[in-house]
Phi, psi and omega in degrees: 000136177274114184297337181286334185265347180282151180255328187238140174232123181245129185251128172258103187102040189295339183278354177296153187295319178285323180295316183293328175296319177295320178300317178298320179299313183291327173299315179297334179275001178085014179276158170277130185232137174211172180180172179244145164213157186279340181222147173284136178217176175300326180294313181294325177297320179294324178292320178298321178297335177281354181098010180276135178278111181240131174234166192235014178242129182282082179213136181298333182301334184267000177286125180303142187305321183299334184275002178267003177271104188292338179286336187253354194239133171255134176256126178245132180228160176258145178298344179288346180288131179293151185292340180266015180297127188299315181293318179300314180297319180300309182296323179293314181297329181271006177060039171289158172288114184238123180231146171292154177308316184295324180293322178294318178298319178297320180293317181296319190270347191294331180259020176245172168277108191255128173248118185242140180241119180243165178143149181287339173223150170092351188289325181294312180296315180299316180298319182289324175296313182298314178300319180294316180300314182293320179298312182294335180263019172063030172280138179286079192247144165245127182239128176255114187252150178267019178199171182268115180291134177292329181291325187245356185049041184202160173260019183216128178241131182228121176218020185138174186235008181284329183238139175236144173241125184226148171276120183265101190271127180280344179301131178060020180058029184302325188290351181283357174274352184270157174222075188285158170274327174226139177221145176238144172238115187272334186189157179221036178293150179302133174195168180053041181288347172294334178267315190266338181086310179211160185300325182298324178292322177298315179299320178300322181292326176293320177299318178298321178299319181298334180281353179276353178301142175295159176308135182068014176291161182246132178250128177250132181227143176297136182305131180105343178284148184279054181223151177270130178177187175283118187271155174217152180186170181261122177050046175223197187260032179284169179296319175244123185225137171275128184229166176052046186282131176229151171253117181233119181052042176079005179240152175277137167237133189200169173248160177238119173271122177258175176298342186246335187197177173247126179260131190254161166063056170265145177233135183221129192265359179268136179282161174100133179297330178296322178288324176297322176297320177297319178295321182297315182290325176297320177295317181300315179295322180292321177297315180294331177290332175116018181275134182295151183304312186296326178291319181295318181298317180294318181293318182296321181297338182265003182284131186254345178113185180241139178300138181068022170237092184049052182270122177287123173263322175224134180216091176235177180295329186254346182212131177232130175233119183238140178243135182215145185279359187310129181220015178228146182308319180295325178291322177294320176300320180294319177297318180298315179301317182296316184290325178289325179293320182277329185229063180297144175069014176254144179290134183239126174259126178247128174252119186238133173246108178299149183238116181081134175294319183296318180293321178298317178296313187291332187235025187304313182296319180291323174300317179302314181294315184293321181285333180295344182287339182277157183286329182213139184228128169248125186247126177267167176297157180294133174275119190285332186051244186271005190250156170268155180304151176242134184301129177084349182263097183222167175290331175301317179293317179297325181302326181292342180276346183271117182268079184207126182289342184252069183225152183202140172270129183227158172271156181302327182294336181260004188302308186293318180296324178292321179295316181294334180283344180279150176255016181289130179280347178237121184238133179237133165254132188226135174144159185256004180273217182271013174300331179300331180283346179273347189301314183296327179289320177296315180301313180300316181296319179292319178297319179294314182296323184259009177054049182262000000 
C-alpha cells in the first residue's frame, strides 16, 4: 500500500505508546485517523483532543463509517491485540490492508535518513535525547519515541520529514522492518524470553538487525558488546568516551572524547550512569551526523527527560519521590545506582510491581538480588499485561527471593497507607504496569502528609 494515497488510518490498540506516536504522525500528514483501545488513559485523552475518534468497546458497530471503505483505509495493529479480537477479525475477513505497527514504521522511515536506537534497556531515553538534540539543532526531523518526552509533553517530535529518529524495538522482532542509516545498540541483556525462548535467539535477532543497515551505514555499540561497530562507553577506551565527569548541583558535567578530538563542557541533568551512557551515544550519533559541538552542548543542557524514567515527583531537602518504568533486574540496578549516587546514606523505600508472569519466572533470582539492595521494599501483585497466570509464579514467591528484613507484600488498596507509614526520606515507585496510574495519588498523599 502506498501511504501517500490512503485517506484513512485505523488503529487497533491506538493507546499504545508506539501506536499513538504513529497516530500523531498520520494526523500531521492530513490523514483521517480513528481507533480502538481497551482502556482510557492520558494518551487516549490527548489523541481525542487532536480530533481522533477513539472508542473503548471491541465492536464493529463503533468503527466510523468512513473507515469501512477498504480502498481508502489502512488498518494498523499491535501484536498485543488477541487473535480473537472482534474488530481485527472483521478487517481480516473483509480483506482490508492490515499491517503491524513495526511494518508501518519501516515504510515511513525507509526513504528518510533514519537513525535507529535498539537495546533491551536505554532505548527510549536515548531516542528522546537524540530526537531533542536534532530538533534543537534545526535538523528537519520526525522522531517516534517509546515514552512521553518532558520537553514536548509528547511521544512524537516533528520538525520536518527528511530525517527520522526511531526506537527500534526487539519485542516480536519488530526492529527487523527498519533499514537505518545509523543504528545504535545500547544493551543485549536477556529479555522477552516469552518471544525468543532463550537469550541466544535474542542475540541472533540483534545481529540480524545490524544487517538491516543501509550500505555505508554506521553502527554504534556499547563497549563490551559482541558486535563490530563504533564503540562508546564511560571512562574507558571506546571510540566515544565520557571523561572528567563531575556531579554539580545534581547534574553531570563532562567532556566527550571522540575519535578525532575532545569536546568540552557538556551538562546533563538526568541522574544515573545509565542515563549518562544514553546521552553519550545520542551525542556520538549527532556528532557523526555532522552537528557542531557548541549547538549540541546547548541542546543537551536543555533536555528534561522522559516521563516515568527517573522522574522526580517531589524533590525537597527532606523528601524525594521518584517514579521509574524499570521492569528488568538490570534496569532496577541502574535506578539503584542513580539514587545512591544522588542520595548517599539516605534510607530508600522501593515499591515494585512486577510486569509479566514469564519475566518474573525467567529473572526471579536477579529480581531478588536487585530489590534486596534497597532499605525497604513493598511488593505488589504481578501485572499480567498480555499473559494468563502461571502456576506457582506469584509475588509471594518472588518475595522469598528478596534478602531484606524490611520487605512486605501489599495490595494496591493499601499502597498509600503503607508508604505513609514508612520513615524513608527517598521513595521510589518502579514498574511497567499500572503502578504509573497510582503515582499522582501517592504524590498528593505525600504532599498533604508533609504539608508541601
